[in-house]
Residue, then its C-alpha position, 0 to 999 in steps of 0.5 A: m331438413a333441420s338438424a335435431l337440437p341437443s337434449v342437453s343445454p350447452e355450457t358457457v365458454s367461461g364455465l367450460t374454461a373454469r372446469i378445464k382450469g380446475g382439472l389441470e390444476q388438480w392433475f398438474s399442481d406440481v410439475w418439473v419441466e426443462g427446455e429452452l427459453s424464448n420470448v422472454r419479457i421481464m417487467t419493469s413495473s412489477p416483479h413478474a416475468y413472462f416467457t415460453v419454454k420449448d423443445a424440438g416438438a412443443q412449447l409452453s407459455c410460462a408466467f413467473f410472478h415472483a421472479a424478483a424473489n429469485p435474483s440469481a435465476r432471474a439473471f439467467l432469464r434470457d432467450g436461448a437459456k436452458m432452464r429447469l422450471r417447477g410450478a403448476v399448470t393452469v388456464y388463463p381464461p381471457r385467452g383460453s390458453y394454458q400456461l405454467v405458473v413458475r414457482l422455481a427456476e434453475p439454470v442448467g448446462e451453461g447457466e449452472l456453470m455461470l452460477r458456479f463461476e460467479a460464486l467462486k469469483r465473489r469468494l476469491a475477490a473477497e479473499g483479496l486474491f484479485d487485488e490490483a496491489k498484488k499484480r506484478p509488472l511484466p519484464l521489458l525484454p524477457k530472455t525466456i518465456g514459459i508457456v503452459t498449454s496443450p502441445t498439440g493445440a492451435a494456441i501454441r502454434d500461434m504463439l510460436n509464430v508471433t514470437r519468432r516473427r517479433f523477436a526470434p532469439v527469445r527462448i521458449l519453454l513449453a510446459p505441456a498440459r491438457v487444457q480441457g476435460e477431467g484432470a486438466a486443472r491439475e495438469i495446469v497447476g503442475a505445469v505452473e509449479l514445474l516452471n517455478a521450480l526450474p533452476e533458471p525459471p523463465d522471466v514471464m509465463i503465459v497460461g492459456r488456450g484457444g477458444g471454446s464453449i464455457e464447458d471447454l474452458w471450465c478448467f481455467n475456472e477451477e479454484i486450484v488453477a487460480r491459486a497456483v497462478r497467484a502463488s507463482k513467483i513468475p509473472v503470469v499472463s492469462a490468455v484463455g479463449h477469445e476476447i469475450d471469454f473471461t475466466i477466474c484465471d484471468f482475474a488471478a493473473d498479473v495481466r489478462a490478454p484477450t487471445p494467446s496471440a495477443a499474449a505473445e505480442l504483449v510479452v515479446k516486443n517487436r525487434a524492429d520497433l526496439v531498433a527504431t526506438v533506440a535510433a530515435l533516442s540516439r538522434r534525440l540524445s545527439f541533438c540535445a548534446s549538440s544544442a547544449l554544447s552550442r549554448a555553452r559555446s555562445r555563453l563562453e564567447v559572450c564572456a570572452r568579449s566582456r570587460a570582466f574577463s579581459r581585465p579580471a584584476d579590475v573585477l577583484r578591485q571593484h569587489a574589494q572596494r565594495a567590501d570596504i564601503l560595507s565595512q565603513r557603513m557597519d562601523a558608522a552604524l555601530s558607533a551611532a548605536v553606542l552613542r544612542a545608548r549613552h544618551r539614554l543612560a545619561a537621561l535616566s534619573p539619578r535616583p537609581a544610582a544613589a540607591l545603589a550607592g547606599a546599598v553598597a555602603a550598607r553592605k560594606a558596613r555589614l561586611a566590616g562588622l562580620g570581619g570584626r566578629l571573625a577577628a575576635m574569634d581568631p585563636s591568635a588574638v587570644l594567644s596574644r593576650g597571654w593564653a596558650l593552646v594545648r594539643s595532643g600528639r595527634g593534634e587534638v586540643r586538650t582542655r583538662a589535665a585528666d585527658f592526659s596519660p602518664g608519658e603521653k607527648f603533647e605540645v603547648v602553642f604560644q603566640d610566637g611558637s610551640l613547646p613540646s612537652l611530656a606528661l609525667g603524672r597528675q601529681d607532677s608537673l606536666f612539663g618535662 
């Protein structure tokens, strides 16, 4: 018997899907969901990303259409990352499956810590805290090594074993500090400052611990640890975690070692290697000295056999003769130069000599005229013609009788001498 047909007309698949899509978008238009990502596909031809978010009991398909607009979050879109997502639940009709259209993605757990790590790293790098120019070289043979780490961890045991095996006499100073958990960063800072404050501080310092999760190593990513390491007067080797682990402390330190054991090997040279190096250098020095001595001896023997060293007086006479020859050449060259100069002077026109002679004669005539004028102005010439010169007792020339006072002494100068006189008065004779 045939089954009865339904009294209501059936919906199309598209119609039913559209109703489901509308209901989901109305009731789940803004939701937050947290879980682990898997099957992450970041498109290269568009700014979109597709992935699945899941937990132990379920999974949800996601489409992140504007992933490129959130580059910090997009950097953590990878399989296994734990993310907190915000968006709307909808249906993708061609497949008939519902999905979360993501508007915002935030990393949680490790992802959040990595964001903090990158932000602090960029800020301190911009400040110049990691500049290579500030890095200091490690001492070649340190006598004392300071270590900042947990006194009960595996790292200190590994470093002690390495140092004893490589160079037992080296001195170790342990500055204990917690290297994990709350308050660990401040203890690390205190230990670094303690080693720097010692009256005899160590020659080099190792700061570190063994491996662990990013949460375990986080105290070495604290800003106060980075600044304390950079401010240390002692060169610092950072040895945190395993080779793949990087911390802010690694960038601030003078040298980064991949592991605590590697840090000990880097700081403490192997005694056997040093002994072998010294021996090799000693052999090389001996060989070089022997070779140099052999070459010098050979040169000395050659010189001893040469004629110059057998008869040194002959060598001196040869040099003296060469000096005489050079002197003769110099005298000949000088004589030739003087002769050429004389010939050039003789070849010159006589006009300049005649002009020079005329100029000299004119100057002589002018000089004679000036001499005659000067002679005419000579007082002795005037006195020779019968004139006399009257001077006061202070040597002043007087030309008038009114210039004298009664009783004043004066003298009258003639051509052949002077006559002292006394002024008696205007009505009297001036001569006493």
